[in-house]
Short mmCIF file of the C-alpha atoms (twelve columns), coordinates in Angstrom:
data_MODEL
# 
_entry.id   MODEL 
# 
loop_
_atom_site.group_PDB 
_atom_site.id 
_atom_site.type_symbol 
_atom_site.label_atom_id 
_atom_site.label_alt_id 
_atom_site.label_comp_id 
_atom_site.label_asym_id 
_atom_site.label_seq_id 
_atom_site.Cartn_x 
_atom_site.Cartn_y 
_atom_site.Cartn_z 
_atom_site.pdbx_PDB_model_num 
ATOM 1   C CA . MET A 1   12.820  23.474  -25.234 1 
ATOM 2   C CA . GLU A 2   9.261   24.522  -26.037 1 
ATOM 3   C CA . TYR A 3   7.127   22.123  -28.093 1 
ATOM 4   C CA . LYS A 4   3.882   22.787  -29.887 1 
ATOM 5   C CA . ARG A 5   0.634   21.456  -28.463 1 
ATOM 6   C CA . LEU A 6   0.236   17.878  -29.727 1 
ATOM 7   C CA . LYS A 7   -2.913  15.910  -30.421 1 
ATOM 8   C CA . ILE A 8   -2.189  12.528  -28.801 1 
ATOM 9   C CA . VAL A 9   -4.285  9.368   -28.979 1 
ATOM 10  C CA . TYR A 10  -3.930  6.590   -26.390 1 
ATOM 11  C CA . SER A 11  -5.550  3.220   -27.000 1 
ATOM 12  C CA . SER A 12  -5.926  -0.047  -25.125 1 
ATOM 13  C CA . ASP A 13  -8.090  -3.176  -25.221 1 
ATOM 14  C CA . SER A 14  -9.074  -2.556  -21.582 1 
ATOM 15  C CA . TYR A 15  -9.482  0.377   -19.221 1 
ATOM 16  C CA . PHE A 16  -11.113 1.313   -15.936 1 
ATOM 17  C CA . PRO A 17  -12.987 0.042   -13.929 1 
ATOM 18  C CA . ILE A 18  -10.310 -2.666  -14.165 1 
ATOM 19  C CA . ILE A 19  -7.306  -1.534  -12.147 1 
ATOM 20  C CA . ASP A 20  -4.270  -2.939  -13.913 1 
ATOM 21  C CA . GLY A 21  -0.905  -1.533  -14.878 1 
ATOM 22  C CA . VAL A 22  -1.889  -0.536  -18.423 1 
ATOM 23  C CA . ALA A 23  -4.958  1.406   -17.270 1 
ATOM 24  C CA . VAL A 24  -2.955  3.198   -14.573 1 
ATOM 25  C CA . VAL A 25  -0.184  4.141   -17.032 1 
ATOM 26  C CA . ILE A 26  -2.642  5.579   -19.577 1 
ATOM 27  C CA . LYS A 27  -4.531  7.461   -16.872 1 
ATOM 28  C CA . ASN A 28  -1.354  9.080   -15.571 1 
ATOM 29  C CA . TYR A 29  -0.039  9.964   -19.040 1 
ATOM 30  C CA . THR A 30  -3.395  11.640  -19.679 1 
ATOM 31  C CA . GLU A 31  -3.482  13.529  -16.388 1 
ATOM 32  C CA . GLN A 32  0.078   14.784  -16.800 1 
ATOM 33  C CA . LEU A 33  -0.205  15.851  -20.439 1 
ATOM 34  C CA . LYS A 34  -3.795  17.058  -20.860 1 
ATOM 35  C CA . ASN A 35  -3.059  20.664  -19.848 1 
ATOM 36  C CA . THR A 36  -0.372  21.189  -22.487 1 
ATOM 37  C CA . ASN A 37  -1.653  18.785  -25.160 1 
ATOM 38  C CA . ASP A 38  -4.969  17.522  -26.539 1 
ATOM 39  C CA . ILE A 39  -5.650  13.919  -25.507 1 
ATOM 40  C CA . ALA A 40  -8.130  11.335  -26.803 1 
ATOM 41  C CA . LEU A 41  -8.555  7.862   -25.299 1 
ATOM 42  C CA . VAL A 42  -9.762  5.118   -27.637 1 
ATOM 43  C CA . ILE A 43  -10.986 2.307   -25.397 1 
ATOM 44  C CA . PRO A 44  -13.585 -0.498  -25.443 1 
ATOM 45  C CA . ARG A 45  -17.081 -0.012  -24.124 1 
ATOM 46  C CA . ILE A 46  -17.081 -1.913  -20.808 1 
ATOM 47  C CA . PRO A 47  -20.076 -2.458  -18.451 1 
ATOM 48  C CA . HIS A 48  -20.149 -0.199  -15.359 1 
ATOM 49  C CA . GLN A 49  -17.522 2.070   -16.945 1 
ATOM 50  C CA . ASN A 50  -18.558 5.373   -15.409 1 
ATOM 51  C CA . ILE A 51  -15.824 7.715   -16.597 1 
ATOM 52  C CA . THR A 52  -16.416 11.452  -16.932 1 
ATOM 53  C CA . PRO A 53  -13.720 12.981  -19.153 1 
ATOM 54  C CA . ASP A 54  -12.017 15.955  -17.546 1 
ATOM 55  C CA . GLY A 55  -9.913  17.855  -20.053 1 
ATOM 56  C CA . TYR A 56  -9.678  15.007  -22.601 1 
ATOM 57  C CA . GLN A 57  -11.871 13.038  -24.987 1 
ATOM 58  C CA . ILE A 58  -13.057 9.430   -24.827 1 
ATOM 59  C CA . ILE A 59  -13.881 7.491   -27.991 1 
ATOM 60  C CA . LYS A 60  -15.564 4.143   -27.316 1 
ATOM 61  C CA . LEU A 61  -15.055 0.998   -29.386 1 
ATOM 62  C CA . ARG A 62  -17.770 -1.628  -29.727 1 
ATOM 63  C CA . ALA A 63  -16.811 -4.788  -27.831 1 
ATOM 64  C CA . TRP A 64  -18.396 -8.139  -26.977 1 
ATOM 65  C CA . ASN A 65  -17.876 -10.907 -24.492 1 
ATOM 66  C CA . TRP A 66  -16.643 -13.749 -26.708 1 
ATOM 67  C CA . LEU A 67  -14.607 -16.897 -26.059 1 
ATOM 68  C CA . TRP A 68  -11.727 -15.876 -23.763 1 
ATOM 69  C CA . PHE A 69  -12.564 -12.154 -23.916 1 
ATOM 70  C CA . THR A 70  -14.994 -11.342 -21.123 1 
ATOM 71  C CA . GLY A 71  -15.802 -8.777  -18.456 1 
ATOM 72  C CA . ASP A 72  -13.110 -6.137  -18.141 1 
ATOM 73  C CA . TYR A 73  -11.193 -7.582  -21.100 1 
ATOM 74  C CA . PRO A 74  -13.818 -7.792  -23.883 1 
ATOM 75  C CA . TYR A 75  -13.290 -8.633  -27.532 1 
ATOM 76  C CA . VAL A 76  -12.962 -5.363  -29.453 1 
ATOM 77  C CA . LEU A 77  -14.835 -5.837  -32.719 1 
ATOM 78  C CA . PRO A 78  -12.428 -5.616  -35.672 1 
ATOM 79  C CA . TRP A 79  -15.041 -3.878  -37.863 1 
ATOM 80  C CA . ASN A 80  -15.502 -0.774  -35.686 1 
ATOM 81  C CA . HIS A 81  -16.070 2.184   -38.040 1 
ATOM 82  C CA . ARG A 82  -17.695 4.990   -36.079 1 
ATOM 83  C CA . PHE A 83  -14.548 5.788   -34.100 1 
ATOM 84  C CA . ALA A 84  -12.777 6.835   -37.317 1 
ATOM 85  C CA . LYS A 85  -15.096 9.807   -37.864 1 
ATOM 86  C CA . LYS A 86  -14.395 11.014  -34.345 1 
ATOM 87  C CA . LEU A 87  -10.640 10.642  -34.893 1 
ATOM 88  C CA . ASP A 88  -10.981 12.551  -38.165 1 
ATOM 89  C CA . ALA A 89  -12.401 15.468  -36.186 1 
ATOM 90  C CA . PHE A 90  -9.663  15.137  -33.546 1 
ATOM 91  C CA . LYS A 91  -6.853  15.098  -36.179 1 
ATOM 92  C CA . PRO A 92  -4.153  13.256  -34.179 1 
ATOM 93  C CA . ASP A 93  -0.448  14.031  -34.510 1 
ATOM 94  C CA . ILE A 94  0.629   10.725  -32.973 1 
ATOM 95  C CA . ILE A 95  -1.033  7.500   -31.815 1 
ATOM 96  C CA . HIS A 96  0.278   5.576   -28.803 1 
ATOM 97  C CA . ILE A 97  -1.118  2.051   -28.535 1 
ATOM 98  C CA . HIS A 98  -0.726  0.095   -25.309 1 
ATOM 99  C CA . THR A 99  -1.989  -3.318  -26.453 1 
ATOM 100 C CA . PRO A 100 -1.280  -4.797  -29.889 1 
ATOM 101 C CA . PHE A 101 -4.638  -6.587  -30.082 1 
ATOM 102 C CA . ASN A 102 -7.786  -5.456  -31.923 1 
ATOM 103 C CA . ALA A 103 -7.901  -1.918  -30.529 1 
ATOM 104 C CA . GLY A 104 -4.254  -1.466  -31.457 1 
ATOM 105 C CA . LYS A 105 -4.770  -2.960  -34.913 1 
ATOM 106 C CA . LEU A 106 -7.708  -0.647  -35.612 1 
ATOM 107 C CA . LEU A 107 -5.576  2.337   -34.686 1 
ATOM 108 C CA . MET A 108 -2.678  0.991   -36.789 1 
ATOM 109 C CA . ARG A 109 -4.903  0.772   -39.883 1 
ATOM 110 C CA . TYR A 110 -6.245  4.247   -39.264 1 
ATOM 111 C CA . ALA A 111 -2.747  5.649   -38.793 1 
ATOM 112 C CA . LYS A 112 -1.432  4.048   -41.987 1 
ATOM 113 C CA . LYS A 113 -4.333  5.410   -44.012 1 
ATOM 114 C CA . HIS A 114 -3.870  8.930   -42.642 1 
ATOM 115 C CA . HIS A 115 -0.046  8.914   -42.449 1 
ATOM 116 C CA . ILE A 116 0.171   9.283   -38.672 1 
ATOM 117 C CA . PRO A 117 3.117   7.881   -36.658 1 
ATOM 118 C CA . VAL A 118 2.390   5.102   -34.171 1 
ATOM 119 C CA . VAL A 119 4.310   4.122   -31.037 1 
ATOM 120 C CA . LEU A 120 3.693   1.024   -28.922 1 
ATOM 121 C CA . THR A 121 4.413   0.252   -25.275 1 
ATOM 122 C CA . MET A 122 5.092   -3.411  -24.472 1 
ATOM 123 C CA . HIS A 123 3.694   -3.733  -20.951 1 
ATOM 124 C CA . THR A 124 3.417   -7.464  -20.492 1 
ATOM 125 C CA . LYS A 125 4.572   -10.999 -21.295 1 
ATOM 126 C CA . PHE A 126 2.055   -11.862 -23.964 1 
ATOM 127 C CA . ASP A 127 3.082   -15.495 -24.340 1 
ATOM 128 C CA . SER A 128 2.232   -16.429 -20.752 1 
ATOM 129 C CA . ASP A 129 -0.949  -14.310 -20.832 1 
ATOM 130 C CA . LEU A 130 -2.190  -15.996 -23.994 1 
ATOM 131 C CA . LEU A 131 -1.284  -19.532 -22.950 1 
ATOM 132 C CA . ARG A 132 -2.976  -19.073 -19.579 1 
ATOM 133 C CA . THR A 133 -6.106  -17.688 -21.239 1 
ATOM 134 C CA . THR A 134 -6.455  -19.980 -24.266 1 
ATOM 135 C CA . LYS A 135 -4.854  -23.094 -22.724 1 
ATOM 136 C CA . SER A 136 -3.591  -23.919 -26.221 1 
ATOM 137 C CA . LYS A 137 0.000   -23.715 -27.455 1 
ATOM 138 C CA . ILE A 138 -1.190  -23.664 -31.069 1 
ATOM 139 C CA . ILE A 139 -3.605  -20.771 -30.547 1 
ATOM 140 C CA . THR A 140 -0.947  -18.942 -28.542 1 
ATOM 141 C CA . LYS A 141 1.531   -19.298 -31.434 1 
ATOM 142 C CA . ILE A 142 -1.053  -17.937 -33.871 1 
ATOM 143 C CA . PHE A 143 -1.741  -14.920 -31.644 1 
ATOM 144 C CA . LEU A 144 1.987   -14.273 -31.156 1 
ATOM 145 C CA . TRP A 145 2.521   -14.335 -34.916 1 
ATOM 146 C CA . LYS A 146 -0.263  -11.772 -35.348 1 
ATOM 147 C CA . LEU A 147 1.201   -9.593  -32.589 1 
ATOM 148 C CA . LYS A 148 4.612   -9.805  -34.242 1 
ATOM 149 C CA . GLN A 149 3.175   -8.165  -37.363 1 
ATOM 150 C CA . VAL A 150 2.002   -5.224  -35.263 1 
ATOM 151 C CA . ILE A 151 5.367   -4.937  -33.510 1 
ATOM 152 C CA . LYS A 152 7.244   -4.893  -36.808 1 
ATOM 153 C CA . ASN A 153 5.112   -2.102  -38.235 1 
ATOM 154 C CA . VAL A 154 5.076   0.555   -35.510 1 
ATOM 155 C CA . ASP A 155 7.401   3.535   -35.670 1 
ATOM 156 C CA . ARG A 156 8.879   3.112   -32.198 1 
ATOM 157 C CA . ILE A 157 8.520   0.729   -29.269 1 
ATOM 158 C CA . TYR A 158 8.750   1.631   -25.589 1 
ATOM 159 C CA . PHE A 159 9.708   -0.832  -22.862 1 
ATOM 160 C CA . PRO A 160 9.464   -0.223  -19.096 1 
ATOM 161 C CA . ASN A 161 12.917  -1.734  -18.548 1 
ATOM 162 C CA . GLU A 162 15.741  -3.652  -20.215 1 
ATOM 163 C CA . HIS A 163 14.366  -6.991  -18.990 1 
ATOM 164 C CA . THR A 164 11.150  -6.485  -20.966 1 
ATOM 165 C CA . LEU A 165 13.061  -5.567  -24.127 1 
ATOM 166 C CA . LEU A 166 15.234  -8.685  -23.946 1 
ATOM 167 C CA . TYR A 167 12.258  -10.901 -23.092 1 
ATOM 168 C CA . ASN A 168 10.237  -9.717  -26.096 1 
ATOM 169 C CA . ARG A 169 13.256  -9.988  -28.364 1 
ATOM 170 C CA . SER A 170 13.404  -13.664 -27.413 1 
ATOM 171 C CA . ILE A 171 9.671   -14.465 -27.474 1 
ATOM 172 C CA . PHE A 172 8.992   -12.845 -30.842 1 
ATOM 173 C CA . LYS A 173 12.302  -14.063 -32.301 1 
ATOM 174 C CA . ILE A 174 13.321  -10.597 -33.491 1 
ATOM 175 C CA . PRO A 175 17.087  -10.446 -32.752 1 
ATOM 176 C CA . ASN A 176 17.364  -6.788  -33.772 1 
ATOM 177 C CA . LEU A 177 14.314  -5.635  -31.799 1 
ATOM 178 C CA . THR A 178 15.131  -2.291  -30.232 1 
ATOM 179 C CA . GLY A 179 13.246  0.446   -28.466 1 
ATOM 180 C CA . LYS A 180 13.383  3.125   -25.828 1 
ATOM 181 C CA . ILE A 181 13.168  2.591   -22.077 1 
ATOM 182 C CA . ILE A 182 10.292  4.608   -20.592 1 
ATOM 183 C CA . PRO A 183 10.018  3.493   -16.948 1 
ATOM 184 C CA . ASN A 184 6.823   3.131   -14.968 1 
ATOM 185 C CA . CYS A 185 6.327   5.619   -12.154 1 
ATOM 186 C CA . THR A 186 3.741   6.854   -9.674  1 
ATOM 187 C CA . GLU A 187 1.642   9.932   -9.019  1 
ATOM 188 C CA . MET A 188 2.179   9.401   -5.283  1 
ATOM 189 C CA . VAL A 189 4.149   11.933  -3.293  1 
ATOM 190 C CA . PRO A 190 5.511   11.316  0.208   1 
ATOM 191 C CA . LEU A 191 2.906   11.795  2.933   1 
ATOM 192 C CA . GLN A 192 3.458   14.736  5.250   1 
ATOM 193 C CA . ASN A 193 2.309   13.277  8.556   1 
ATOM 194 C CA . GLU A 194 3.689   9.748   8.487   1 
ATOM 195 C CA . GLN A 195 2.900   8.812   12.064  1 
ATOM 196 C CA . SER A 196 -0.725  9.886   11.689  1 
ATOM 197 C CA . ALA A 197 -1.013  7.727   8.556   1 
ATOM 198 C CA . ILE A 198 0.501   4.726   10.337  1 
ATOM 199 C CA . ASP A 199 -1.846  5.192   13.292  1 
ATOM 200 C CA . GLU A 200 -4.839  5.312   10.935  1 
ATOM 201 C CA . VAL A 201 -3.920  1.966   9.348   1 
ATOM 202 C CA . ASN A 202 -3.323  0.387   12.749  1 
ATOM 203 C CA . ALA A 203 -6.745  1.578   13.931  1 
ATOM 204 C CA . ARG A 204 -8.579  0.523   10.766  1 
ATOM 205 C CA . PHE A 205 -7.214  -3.031  10.827  1 
ATOM 206 C CA . HIS A 206 -6.682  -3.400  14.599  1 
ATOM 207 C CA . ILE A 207 -2.915  -3.864  14.268  1 
ATOM 208 C CA . HIS A 208 -0.615  -3.438  17.267  1 
ATOM 209 C CA . PRO A 209 2.061   -0.768  16.644  1 
ATOM 210 C CA . ASN A 210 4.841   -3.339  17.193  1 
ATOM 211 C CA . THR A 211 3.395   -5.946  14.812  1 
ATOM 212 C CA . LEU A 212 5.322   -6.505  11.590  1 
ATOM 213 C CA . VAL A 213 3.297   -5.796  8.464   1 
ATOM 214 C CA . PHE A 214 3.874   -7.437  5.086   1 
ATOM 215 C CA . THR A 215 1.830   -6.501  2.061   1 
ATOM 216 C CA . CYS A 216 1.118   -7.246  -1.575  1 
ATOM 217 C CA . CYS A 217 -1.017  -5.317  -4.042  1 
ATOM 218 C CA . PHE A 218 -2.221  -6.805  -7.334  1 
ATOM 219 C CA . ARG A 219 -5.083  -8.312  -9.308  1 
ATOM 220 C CA . ILE A 220 -5.609  -11.671 -7.633  1 
ATOM 221 C CA . VAL A 221 -5.173  -13.987 -10.612 1 
ATOM 222 C CA . TRP A 222 -3.093  -17.113 -11.185 1 
ATOM 223 C CA . ASN A 223 -0.221  -15.387 -12.970 1 
ATOM 224 C CA . LYS A 224 0.627   -13.506 -9.750  1 
ATOM 225 C CA . ASN A 225 2.088   -16.739 -8.318  1 
ATOM 226 C CA . LEU A 226 -0.671  -17.281 -5.756  1 
ATOM 227 C CA . LYS A 227 0.348   -20.847 -4.881  1 
ATOM 228 C CA . PHE A 228 3.850   -19.549 -4.120  1 
ATOM 229 C CA . TYR A 229 2.397   -17.245 -1.423  1 
ATOM 230 C CA . VAL A 230 0.490   -20.124 0.146   1 
ATOM 231 C CA . ALA A 231 3.599   -22.316 0.285   1 
ATOM 232 C CA . LEU A 232 5.867   -19.584 1.649   1 
ATOM 233 C CA . PHE A 233 3.477   -18.598 4.453   1 
ATOM 234 C CA . LYS A 234 2.975   -22.242 5.431   1 
ATOM 235 C CA . GLU A 235 6.727   -22.212 6.021   1 
ATOM 236 C CA . PHE A 236 7.003   -18.720 7.508   1 
ATOM 237 C CA . ILE A 237 4.292   -19.225 10.134  1 
ATOM 238 C CA . LYS A 238 6.533   -21.855 11.735  1 
ATOM 239 C CA . TYR A 239 8.842   -19.054 12.938  1 
ATOM 240 C CA . ASN A 240 6.157   -17.814 15.397  1 
ATOM 241 C CA . VAL A 241 6.635   -14.187 14.372  1 
ATOM 242 C CA . ASP A 242 4.050   -11.507 15.255  1 
ATOM 243 C CA . PHE A 243 3.005   -10.317 11.792  1 
ATOM 244 C CA . VAL A 244 0.071   -9.367  9.582   1 
ATOM 245 C CA . PHE A 245 -0.044  -9.969  5.828   1 
ATOM 246 C CA . ILE A 246 -2.266  -7.382  4.109   1 
ATOM 247 C CA . VAL A 247 -3.512  -8.488  0.691   1 
ATOM 248 C CA . ILE A 248 -4.738  -5.564  -1.432  1 
ATOM 249 C CA . GLY A 249 -6.780  -6.211  -4.555  1 
ATOM 250 C CA . ASP A 250 -9.448  -8.337  -6.131  1 
ATOM 251 C CA . GLY A 251 -9.677  -10.703 -9.053  1 
ATOM 252 C CA . ALA A 252 -10.908 -13.992 -10.454 1 
ATOM 253 C CA . GLN A 253 -8.981  -16.097 -7.934  1 
ATOM 254 C CA . ALA A 254 -9.672  -13.927 -4.866  1 
ATOM 255 C CA . ASP A 255 -11.909 -16.542 -3.240  1 
ATOM 256 C CA . TRP A 256 -9.362  -19.295 -3.859  1 
ATOM 257 C CA . PHE A 257 -6.580  -17.153 -2.395  1 
ATOM 258 C CA . ARG A 258 -8.652  -16.251 0.658   1 
ATOM 259 C CA . ASP A 259 -9.594  -19.891 1.277   1 
ATOM 260 C CA . ASN A 260 -6.036  -21.153 0.897   1 
ATOM 261 C CA . LEU A 261 -4.566  -18.528 3.220   1 
ATOM 262 C CA . ALA A 262 -7.255  -19.117 5.849   1 
ATOM 263 C CA . PHE A 263 -4.751  -21.108 7.923   1 
ATOM 264 C CA . LEU A 264 -3.069  -17.765 8.745   1 
ATOM 265 C CA . GLY A 265 -6.123  -16.742 10.774  1 
ATOM 266 C CA . LYS A 266 -5.576  -13.323 12.344  1 
ATOM 267 C CA . HIS A 267 -2.265  -12.984 10.494  1 
ATOM 268 C CA . VAL A 268 -3.925  -12.188 7.141   1 
ATOM 269 C CA . ILE A 269 -6.215  -9.321  6.085   1 
ATOM 270 C CA . PHE A 270 -7.931  -9.071  2.683   1 
ATOM 271 C CA . THR A 271 -8.883  -5.480  1.887   1 
ATOM 272 C CA . GLY A 272 -10.424 -6.030  -1.543  1 
ATOM 273 C CA . LYS A 273 -9.921  -3.410  -4.254  1 
ATOM 274 C CA . ILE A 274 -8.820  -0.042  -2.842  1 
ATOM 275 C CA . THR A 275 -9.585  2.959   -5.046  1 
ATOM 276 C CA . ASP A 276 -8.617  5.533   -2.413  1 
ATOM 277 C CA . ARG A 277 -5.025  6.107   -3.481  1 
ATOM 278 C CA . ILE A 278 -4.139  8.058   -0.346  1 
ATOM 279 C CA . PHE A 279 -5.275  5.259   1.933   1 
ATOM 280 C CA . LEU A 280 -3.449  2.738   -0.257  1 
ATOM 281 C CA . GLN A 281 -0.331  4.820   0.249   1 
ATOM 282 C CA . LYS A 282 -0.856  4.759   4.001   1 
ATOM 283 C CA . ILE A 283 -0.915  0.960   3.957   1 
ATOM 284 C CA . PHE A 284 2.345   0.900   2.016   1 
ATOM 285 C CA . LEU A 285 3.841   3.307   4.545   1 
ATOM 286 C CA . ARG A 286 2.774   1.096   7.451   1 
ATOM 287 C CA . ALA A 287 4.234   -2.032  5.842   1 
ATOM 288 C CA . ASN A 288 7.739   -3.179  6.758   1 
ATOM 289 C CA . LEU A 289 8.154   -5.224  3.585   1 
ATOM 290 C CA . SER A 290 6.271   -5.805  0.326   1 
ATOM 291 C CA . ILE A 291 6.369   -9.430  -0.819  1 
ATOM 292 C CA . PHE A 292 6.093   -9.788  -4.582  1 
ATOM 293 C CA . PRO A 293 7.313   -13.127 -6.016  1 
ATOM 294 C CA . SER A 294 5.848   -12.524 -9.487  1 
ATOM 295 C CA . GLU A 295 7.574   -14.050 -12.495 1 
ATOM 296 C CA . TYR A 296 4.946   -12.590 -14.787 1 
ATOM 297 C CA . ASP A 297 5.169   -8.814  -14.284 1 
ATOM 298 C CA . CYS A 298 7.515   -6.830  -16.497 1 
ATOM 299 C CA . ALA A 299 7.694   -3.687  -14.370 1 
ATOM 300 C CA . SER A 300 5.087   -3.688  -11.645 1 
ATOM 301 C CA . LEU A 301 3.859   -0.287  -10.497 1 
ATOM 302 C CA . THR A 302 3.778   -1.575  -6.925  1 
ATOM 303 C CA . VAL A 303 7.585   -1.467  -6.804  1 
ATOM 304 C CA . VAL A 304 7.791   2.295   -7.318  1 
ATOM 305 C CA . GLU A 305 4.647   2.969   -5.257  1 
ATOM 306 C CA . ASN A 306 6.155   1.140   -2.302  1 
ATOM 307 C CA . ALA A 307 9.478   2.932   -2.852  1 
ATOM 308 C CA . CYS A 308 7.672   6.275   -2.559  1 
ATOM 309 C CA . ASN A 309 6.652   5.175   0.929   1 
ATOM 310 C CA . LYS A 310 10.031  3.730   1.892   1 
ATOM 311 C CA . THR A 311 8.860   0.130   1.777   1 
ATOM 312 C CA . PRO A 312 11.301  -2.239  0.043   1 
ATOM 313 C CA . ILE A 313 10.269  -5.156  -2.179  1 
ATOM 314 C CA . LEU A 314 11.288  -8.794  -1.842  1 
ATOM 315 C CA . ALA A 315 11.271  -10.235 -5.380  1 
ATOM 316 C CA . ILE A 316 12.523  -13.243 -7.300  1 
ATOM 317 C CA . LYS A 317 15.946  -12.860 -8.899  1 
ATOM 318 C CA . ASP A 318 16.200  -12.224 -12.648 1 
ATOM 319 C CA . THR A 319 12.568  -11.180 -13.144 1 
ATOM 320 C CA . GLY A 320 11.042  -7.988  -14.484 1 
ATOM 321 C CA . THR A 321 10.097  -6.951  -10.956 1 
ATOM 322 C CA . ALA A 322 13.744  -7.266  -9.942  1 
ATOM 323 C CA . GLY A 323 14.826  -4.876  -12.700 1 
ATOM 324 C CA . GLU A 324 15.837  -1.894  -10.531 1 
ATOM 325 C CA . ILE A 325 16.477  -3.811  -7.320  1 
ATOM 326 C CA . ILE A 326 19.995  -4.317  -5.991  1 
ATOM 327 C CA . ASP A 327 19.917  -6.963  -3.287  1 
ATOM 328 C CA . ASN A 328 20.469  -5.587  0.232   1 
ATOM 329 C CA . VAL A 329 20.869  -2.072  -1.225  1 
ATOM 330 C CA . ASN A 330 17.444  -0.793  -2.345  1 
ATOM 331 C CA . GLY A 331 15.430  -4.005  -2.063  1 
ATOM 332 C CA . PHE A 332 15.788  -7.727  -1.564  1 
ATOM 333 C CA . LEU A 333 16.088  -10.631 -3.998  1 
ATOM 334 C CA . CYS A 334 15.716  -14.365 -3.496  1 
ATOM 335 C CA . GLU A 335 15.727  -17.650 -5.374  1 
ATOM 336 C CA . ASN A 336 12.479  -18.843 -6.941  1 
ATOM 337 C CA . ASP A 337 11.589  -21.095 -4.026  1 
ATOM 338 C CA . PRO A 338 8.893   -20.474 -1.376  1 
ATOM 339 C CA . ILE A 339 10.904  -22.035 1.457   1 
ATOM 340 C CA . ALA A 340 13.911  -19.862 0.559   1 
ATOM 341 C CA . PHE A 341 11.561  -16.847 0.493   1 
ATOM 342 C CA . ALA A 342 10.277  -17.631 3.982   1 
ATOM 343 C CA . LYS A 343 13.839  -17.920 5.300   1 
ATOM 344 C CA . ARG A 344 14.802  -14.687 3.560   1 
ATOM 345 C CA . ILE A 345 11.903  -12.807 5.162   1 
ATOM 346 C CA . LYS A 346 13.014  -14.049 8.577   1 
ATOM 347 C CA . THR A 347 16.604  -12.968 7.880   1 
ATOM 348 C CA . ILE A 348 15.431  -9.510  6.771   1 
ATOM 349 C CA . ILE A 349 13.264  -8.812  9.812   1 
ATOM 350 C CA . ASP A 350 16.075  -10.017 12.104  1 
ATOM 351 C CA . GLN A 351 18.235  -7.153  10.757  1 
ATOM 352 C CA . PRO A 352 16.163  -4.003  11.454  1 
ATOM 353 C CA . GLN A 353 19.071  -1.636  10.779  1 
ATOM 354 C CA . LEU A 354 19.641  -3.131  7.322   1 
ATOM 355 C CA . LEU A 355 15.899  -3.023  6.630   1 
ATOM 356 C CA . GLN A 356 15.803  0.673   7.535   1 
ATOM 357 C CA . LYS A 357 18.828  1.437   5.346   1 
ATOM 358 C CA . VAL A 358 17.345  -0.435  2.371   1 
ATOM 359 C CA . SER A 359 13.994  1.323   2.878   1 
ATOM 360 C CA . GLU A 360 15.642  4.740   2.591   1 
ATOM 361 C CA . ALA A 361 17.637  3.660   -0.465  1 
ATOM 362 C CA . ALA A 362 14.484  2.399   -2.211  1 
ATOM 363 C CA . PHE A 363 12.988  5.869   -1.904  1 
ATOM 364 C CA . LYS A 364 16.132  7.582   -3.175  1 
ATOM 365 C CA . THR A 365 16.856  5.283   -6.136  1 
ATOM 366 C CA . ILE A 366 13.560  3.728   -7.331  1 
ATOM 367 C CA . TYR A 367 10.913  6.388   -6.673  1 
ATOM 368 C CA . LYS A 368 10.059  8.400   -9.816  1 
ATOM 369 C CA . THR A 369 7.050   10.543  -10.700 1 
ATOM 370 C CA . TRP A 370 4.950   10.544  -13.854 1 
ATOM 371 C CA . SER A 371 5.775   14.212  -14.273 1 
ATOM 372 C CA . ASP A 372 9.434   13.383  -14.862 1 
ATOM 373 C CA . VAL A 373 8.681   10.561  -17.300 1 
ATOM 374 C CA . CYS A 374 6.074   12.480  -19.276 1 
ATOM 375 C CA . LYS A 375 8.650   15.157  -20.010 1 
ATOM 376 C CA . MET A 376 10.757  12.410  -21.611 1 
ATOM 377 C CA . LEU A 377 7.705   11.168  -23.475 1 
ATOM 378 C CA . ILE A 378 6.894   14.520  -25.079 1 
ATOM 379 C CA . VAL A 379 10.484  14.905  -26.268 1 
ATOM 380 C CA . ASP A 380 10.300  11.453  -27.826 1 
ATOM 381 C CA . TYR A 381 6.877   12.006  -29.414 1 
ATOM 382 C CA . ASN A 382 8.244   15.076  -31.155 1 
ATOM 383 C CA . ASP A 383 11.285  13.134  -32.315 1 
ATOM 384 C CA . VAL A 384 9.083   10.372  -33.773 1 
ATOM 385 C CA . ILE A 385 6.890   12.940  -35.544 1 
ATOM 386 C CA . GLU A 386 9.922   14.797  -36.931 1 
ATOM 387 C CA . HIS A 387 11.497  11.631  -38.357 1 
ATOM 388 C CA . TYR A 388 8.266   9.970   -39.478 1 
ATOM 389 C CA . ALA A 389 8.445   8.543   -42.985 1 
ATOM 390 C CA . PRO A 390 5.161   6.956   -44.110 1 
ATOM 391 C CA . ASN A 391 5.450   3.602   -45.881 1 
# 
C-alpha cells in the first residue's frame, strides 16, 4: 500500500556523540525513512556535537549541565521556546518521542496545542536508571510519577519486546498498559569476505587464529553489571583456556573496569569506542561468543548485531536481553551467577558443533534489518494519524 509523504519528528534527551541504544535507533529510523518522508530531529545542544544533517532537519534544544544531568545527558531546559517556531514551519504530522523527560514533555505540550498525535518508545528501565543516578528512592518515585503522566497521555506506546512491556506495566503500576512491539534491529549486512575480515582482526590485535575470542560491546557504566564480569573471569581463568576477551566501548567506569580486569593480562583487550561500524562488525564476526550478563538492558542492539555475524549471545535468564534467545537453539542462557556463567562458557566451548549450530540459528532467527522494521513503523504511524482524536 502506498502512503503519503509524512512529516515526522523524532525527539530525545540525548543524541550523538553519545553512542547508546536510543541514539542508534533514532539515527537508523531517520536514515531509513528520510528519502520517502520529511524528518526533523529535536535534540539537546551537546558539546562536541558535530552533526551535519543529510536529508533531514535538526532542531536544537537549550540544555545545561545541572545536578545529575551532565555531559552527554544534559538537562533540557523546560522553558525552551525557539524550537516551536521551527516546528511551526516544519508542520509535523506525527511526533515520536524516545525519552519521556523534558524534551519529550516539550514535544507533548506542543503536540497537544497543535493537535498532533504523539507516540512513545519505551527503551529502558527508568526506575533503575533514576535510582542509580539520583541515589534517592524518594526522588526516583517523584520522577516515575512524572513519567507516568507522560505515558498515560501519548497516543500509542512502542516496546522493543514483550519483556519491556510487562516490566513497565509493573513499574508504573498500570495493569492495562498496552502497546505495540517494534523490535530493535541493525543496519549491518553480512560481510562478503569473512575470512579476510577475521584475518584483519587477528592482525590488528595480534590474536592467534586458534585462540578463542569472547566479546562485549556497551557503554562501560555500572548498570552493565561490570562487577559480574570481573567475578566470572576470575573463575574462568582457572580453566587455563587460550582466549581473548575484547571489550568494546567507553564510559564513566572504563578506568575501573580496565583496572579490575588487569589480572587477565594478555587475555583482555580494551578497544575504546569504535565508530567504524564495518570494523566493529569484523570483531563480532571473529568472536566465538558474546558475553552479555546485563539485567538492565531491555533489548540490547548488540544481540541482533552479533546475530548478523553469526555470533551467539550468552545472557542471564529472564532478562530483556534474553527476550529472543532460546537456550542451546539460537543463543545461550544461564543463571544470574558469575561462577555458573564461567562454567557455562567452558561447557559451550567444549561443544564446538553445538556452538556452530547455535551460531547459524542466531543469524536465521534473530537478525533483522531496520528496513524491515521501518516498513512496520510507517504503517503504524499512518494508523495512529487516521485514528487520532485530540483531547
